[in-house]
C-alpha positions in Angstrom: 164.6 45.2 60.0 161.3 45.2 58.1 158.8 43.0 59.9 157.2 40.6 57.6 153.4 40.1 57.0 152.3 43.4 58.6 153.3 42.1 62.0 151.2 39.0 61.9 151.8 36.2 64.4 155.1 34.5 63.5 156.6 31.7 65.6 160.0 32.3 64.0 160.2 36.0 64.8 161.7 35.8 68.3 164.6 33.6 67.0 165.1 36.0 64.0 165.3 39.0 66.3 167.6 37.2 68.6 170.0 36.3 65.8 169.9 39.6 63.9 169.7 42.0 67.0 168.3 44.8 64.9 168.6 48.4 66.2 165.5 49.4 64.4 162.3 47.6 63.1 159.4 48.8 61.0 156.0 47.2 60.9 154.1 48.3 57.8 150.4 48.1 58.9 147.3 50.0 58.1 145.2 51.8 60.7 142.2 49.9 61.9 143.0 47.0 59.7 140.5 44.1 60.0 143.2 41.5 60.8 144.2 43.1 64.1 147.8 43.5 63.0 150.3 43.8 64.4 149.8 40.8 66.6 150.7 41.0 70.3 153.0 38.0 69.8 155.0 40.0 67.1 155.1 43.1 69.3 156.4 41.0 72.2 159.1 39.6 70.0 160.2 43.2 69.1 160.4 44.3 72.8 164.2 44.1 72.8 164.6 46.2 69.6 165.6 49.8 70.6 163.4 51.6 68.0 160.2 50.1 66.6 158.1 52.1 64.2 154.6 51.3 63.0 153.1 52.9 60.0 149.6 52.9 61.6 151.0 55.0 64.4 154.0 56.8 63.0 153.0 57.4 59.4 155.4 56.9 56.5 158.9 55.8 57.7 161.9 56.6 55.6 165.3 55.0 56.4 168.4 56.5 54.8 171.8 54.9 55.1 174.9 56.9 54.1 178.5 56.7 55.1 177.8 54.1 57.7 175.2 56.2 59.4 171.5 55.6 59.5 168.7 58.3 59.7 165.0 57.8 60.2 162.4 60.3 59.0 158.7 60.1 59.5 155.8 61.7 57.7 152.7 61.4 60.0 
């Protein structure tokens, strides 16, 4: 799942995560951004997701899906 709006506060996110039950989520967010993203509310909604990647922390995140398998690569 790609988290919308750089992980800004989103009252609909908990319901979306509950319905989709993603195994992986990516928050595209810049380091030291002036908006304070990702918001604590968004991170709280993602707590149940087994793998959460953030580009500010993890660098570039590449997701490859092939033959029913998913692979994640990071470039810090």
